SETI-500044 format. One record per residue (C-alpha): residue in one letter; x, y, z. Coordinates in Angstrom, 2 decimals, padded with zeros to 5 digits. Each point is the difference from the previous one (the first is absolute). Layout:
# SETI-500044
PT	a	X	Y	Z .
...
# end
This chain:
# SETI-500044
PT	m	093.39	071.04	100.83 .
PT	r	-001.19	002.75	002.32 .
PT	a	-000.89	003.16	-001.91 .
PT	l	-001.14	003.54	000.76 .
PT	v	-002.25	001.98	-002.37 .
PT	t	-000.95	003.62	000.60 .
PT	g	-003.16	001.28	-001.66 .
PT	g	-001.00	-003.61	-000.35 .
PT	r	-003.79	000.30	000.20 .
PT	s	-000.61	001.31	-003.52 .
PT	g	001.52	000.52	-003.41 .
PT	i	003.55	-001.16	-000.63 .
PT	g	000.53	-000.83	003.66 .
PT	a	-002.96	-002.38	000.10 .
PT	a	001.22	-001.62	-003.24 .
PT	i	003.43	-000.52	001.56 .
PT	v	-001.58	-001.65	003.04 .
PT	a	-001.93	-002.33	-002.31 .
PT	a	003.12	-000.78	-002.04 .
PT	l	001.87	-000.99	003.15 .
PT	g	-002.36	-002.96	000.36 .
PT	d	000.44	-001.89	003.24 .
PT	a	002.86	002.16	001.30 .
PT	d	-000.36	001.43	003.52 .
PT	v	-000.99	003.57	-000.88 .
PT	t	-000.33	003.01	002.30 .
PT	v	-001.96	002.91	-001.47 .
PT	l	000.34	003.62	001.08 .
PT	d	-002.80	002.14	-001.37 .
PT	l	-001.68	003.21	001.10 .
PT	v	-003.42	-001.69	-000.10 .
PT	d	001.19	-002.12	002.90 .
PT	g	001.32	003.03	001.86 .
PT	n	003.63	-000.46	-001.04 .
PT	d	001.56	003.26	-001.18 .
PT	v	003.30	-000.80	-001.75 .
PT	g	000.98	003.66	000.23 .
PT	d	000.00	-000.25	003.81 .
PT	a	003.27	-001.34	001.43 .
PT	a	-001.94	-001.49	002.92 .
PT	t	-001.74	-002.41	-002.39 .
PT	w	003.39	-001.40	-000.96 .
PT	h	001.31	-000.09	003.57 .
PT	a	-002.98	-002.17	000.98 .
PT	l	000.56	-002.52	-002.79 .
PT	d	001.43	-003.43	000.79 .
PT	g	002.25	-001.93	-002.37 .
PT	p	001.93	-001.62	-001.33 .
PT	f	-000.87	000.28	-003.70 .
PT	d	001.61	-001.58	-003.03 .
PT	a	-001.73	002.31	-002.47 .
PT	a	-001.59	003.44	000.14 .
PT	f	-002.08	001.88	-002.55 .
PT	l	-000.14	003.68	000.92 .
PT	n	-002.93	000.72	-002.23 .
PT	a	-002.30	002.48	001.78 .
PT	g	-000.44	003.21	-001.96 .
PT	i	-002.42	002.76	-000.87 .
PT	a	-000.46	002.59	-002.72 .
PT	i	-001.53	003.44	000.46 .
PT	g	-000.73	001.01	-003.61 .
PT	v	001.12	003.60	000.43 .
PT	q	001.32	001.10	-003.37 .
PT	d	000.49	003.70	000.79 .
PT	v	002.56	000.27	002.79 .
PT	a	-001.31	003.49	000.79 .
PT	e	-003.15	-001.71	001.32 .
PT	l	001.86	-002.52	002.17 .
PT	t	-000.90	000.17	003.69 .
PT	d	002.38	-000.70	002.87 .
PT	e	-002.20	-002.92	001.08 .
PT	e	000.06	-001.60	-003.45 .
PT	y	003.76	000.35	-000.27 .
PT	r	000.78	-001.31	003.50 .
PT	g	-002.52	-002.81	-000.41 .
PT	i	001.43	-001.43	-003.21 .
PT	v	003.60	000.27	001.20 .
PT	r	-000.98	-001.73	003.25 .
PT	v	-001.38	-003.06	-001.81 .
PT	n	002.12	-000.22	-003.13 .
PT	v	003.41	000.94	001.40 .
PT	d	-000.10	-000.34	003.80 .
PT	g	-001.81	-003.33	-000.33 .
PT	v	002.91	-001.38	-002.04 .
PT	v	002.84	001.56	001.98 .
PT	f	-001.43	-000.99	003.40 .
PT	g	-000.68	-003.49	-001.31 .
PT	v	003.50	-000.52	-001.37 .
PT	r	001.53	001.39	003.17 .
PT	e	-001.93	-002.39	002.22 .
PT	l	000.57	-002.99	-002.29 .
PT	a	003.74	000.68	-000.03 .
PT	a	000.23	000.67	003.73 .
PT	r	-001.94	-002.97	001.35 .
PT	l	-002.68	-001.55	-002.24 .
PT	m	002.34	-001.73	-002.47 .
PT	p	002.77	-001.28	002.30 .
PT	d	000.87	-002.85	-002.36 .
PT	g	-000.18	002.04	-003.19 .
PT	g	-002.77	000.07	-002.57 .
PT	s	-001.43	001.89	-002.95 .
PT	i	-001.97	003.27	-000.15 .
PT	v	-002.09	001.30	-002.90 .
PT	a	-001.06	003.64	000.21 .
PT	t	-002.83	001.02	-002.30 .
PT	a	000.92	003.18	-001.83 .
PT	s	-001.57	000.74	-003.39 .
PT	l	000.84	000.71	-003.60 .
PT	a	-000.58	003.56	001.24 .
PT	g	003.21	-000.47	001.99 .
PT	l	001.98	-000.36	-003.22 .
PT	t	-001.62	002.58	-002.25 .
PT	a	-002.05	003.19	000.08 .
PT	a	-003.57	-000.34	001.29 .
PT	p	-001.66	003.42	-000.37 .
PT	l	-003.45	-001.25	001.08 .
PT	d	001.27	-000.27	003.60 .
PT	p	003.49	001.50	000.41 .
PT	i	000.16	-000.53	003.78 .
PT	y	-000.83	-003.69	-000.46 .
PT	a	002.82	-000.11	-002.55 .
PT	a	002.34	001.70	002.46 .
PT	t	-000.69	-002.60	002.68 .
PT	k	000.51	-002.89	-002.41 .
PT	h	003.26	001.47	-001.27 .
PT	a	001.00	000.15	003.67 .
PT	v	-000.79	-003.71	000.44 .
PT	v	002.08	-000.96	-003.04 .
PT	g	002.91	002.17	001.14 .
PT	f	-000.17	-001.35	003.54 .
PT	v	-000.04	-003.62	-001.18 .
PT	r	003.06	000.54	-002.21 .
PT	a	001.90	001.84	002.71 .
PT	v	-000.80	-002.24	002.96 .
PT	a	000.65	-003.30	-001.81 .
PT	p	003.74	-000.26	000.78 .
PT	s	-000.41	000.46	003.76 .
PT	l	-002.88	-002.48	000.07 .
PT	a	002.07	-002.50	-001.97 .
PT	a	002.51	-000.01	002.86 .
PT	r	-002.87	-001.30	002.17 .
PT	g	-000.98	-002.67	-002.52 .
PT	i	-003.05	001.96	-001.18 .
PT	r	-000.85	000.69	-003.64 .
PT	i	-002.27	002.86	-000.99 .
PT	n	-001.55	000.85	-003.36 .
PT	a	-002.63	002.46	-001.20 .
PT	l	-003.12	-000.87	-001.96 .
PT	c	-001.01	002.60	-002.60 .
PT	p	-003.39	-000.89	-001.50 .
PT	a	-001.88	002.02	-002.59 .
PT	f	-003.70	000.80	000.53 .
PT	t	-001.67	-002.93	001.74 .
PT	d	-003.68	-000.68	000.65 .
PT	t	-000.07	001.03	003.66 .
PT	p	-001.94	002.60	002.02 .
PT	i	002.99	002.37	-000.20 .
PT	v	-000.85	000.74	-003.66 .
PT	a	-002.67	002.70	000.03 .
PT	e	-003.11	-000.51	-002.10 .
PT	e	000.51	003.22	-001.95 .
PT	i	003.32	-001.16	-001.47 .
PT	r	-000.91	-003.61	-000.73 .
PT	g	-001.04	000.87	-003.53 .
PT	v	003.10	002.13	-000.57 .
PT	v	002.80	-002.36	001.02 .
PT	p	001.02	-003.18	-001.88 .
PT	p	-001.81	-003.30	000.77 .
PT	l	000.33	-000.93	003.65 .
PT	m	001.99	-003.04	001.06 .
PT	e	-001.49	-002.65	002.26 .
PT	p	001.33	000.06	003.60 .
PT	s	000.75	-003.73	-000.31 .
PT	f	002.50	000.74	-002.77 .
PT	v	001.76	002.59	002.17 .
PT	a	000.03	-002.50	002.87 .
PT	e	001.77	-002.47	-002.29 .
PT	a	002.61	002.68	-000.67 .
PT	a	000.33	000.67	003.74 .
PT	l	000.84	-003.65	000.62 .
PT	r	002.55	000.11	-002.81 .
PT	a	001.62	003.05	001.62 .
PT	l	-000.07	-001.75	003.38 .
PT	h	002.09	-002.87	-001.38 .
PT	d	002.36	002.26	-001.96 .
PT	e	003.54	-001.04	000.91 .
PT	e	001.17	003.58	-000.55 .
PT	t	-000.87	002.95	002.21 .
PT	g	-000.74	003.69	-000.42 .
PT	r	-001.85	-000.42	-003.28 .
PT	a	-003.24	001.51	-001.28 .
PT	w	-002.31	-002.44	-001.76 .
PT	v	-002.14	001.54	-002.75 .
PT	v	-003.46	-001.56	-000.27 .
PT	q	-002.00	000.82	-003.13 .
PT	m	-002.66	-001.89	-001.91 .
PT	n	001.50	-003.47	-000.67 .
PT	r	003.49	001.27	000.87 .
PT	i	002.06	-000.46	003.18 .
PT	e	003.68	000.94	-000.01 .
PT	p	002.64	001.92	001.98 .
PT	f	000.46	003.64	-000.95 .
PT	r	003.37	000.89	-001.46 .
PT	f	001.04	003.28	001.60 .
PT	p	002.23	002.16	-002.18 .
PT	g	003.36	000.94	001.43 .
PT	v	000.66	003.53	001.22 .
PT	p	002.30	001.94	-002.36 .
PT	g	003.44	000.60	001.46 .
PT	p	001.74	003.37	000.30 .
PT	r	001.30	001.64	-003.18 .
# end
């Protein structure tokens, strides 16, 4: 298997790389000069890939939106949203010519309120919504896509000041196990909830019809 992992040098991404074992893995990470929010990074990438984990993400920890700067807002959208959309676009257009499976790392914050970092929550809701909406068109190309929605995990993205406030942190290796389960999901367009000792697809409620 040839796999792509973004944000693969630390945290959940590094755990995914380790879980892939002897697979042929390409890592895109900012520490290597690869900005997933830059379309040129994706244009320069060579395939094909059988699997892709669009995992790169950041948090900004701005709780009061009145204090949000333009740079903080544009920066988090660039990584968390553009990095997924550009990746899926390039995978669909030329990097997965024979089909494959994509896992986009969202967050439990993409399924519920997350007042500690509302802009982070907004970007992760965007990832979940994008995955659900793009799944049918990707399926026509033989590509499955699912979202990974982990709770707080022991990675650098969790700020020190909230580590004693949030529930116990999960190990990245456990989230990586969930990512591989999502990769092999025979269905598409689902959001996999990952909580302590629990991995399962989220059951979205239906939208009420007109009265």
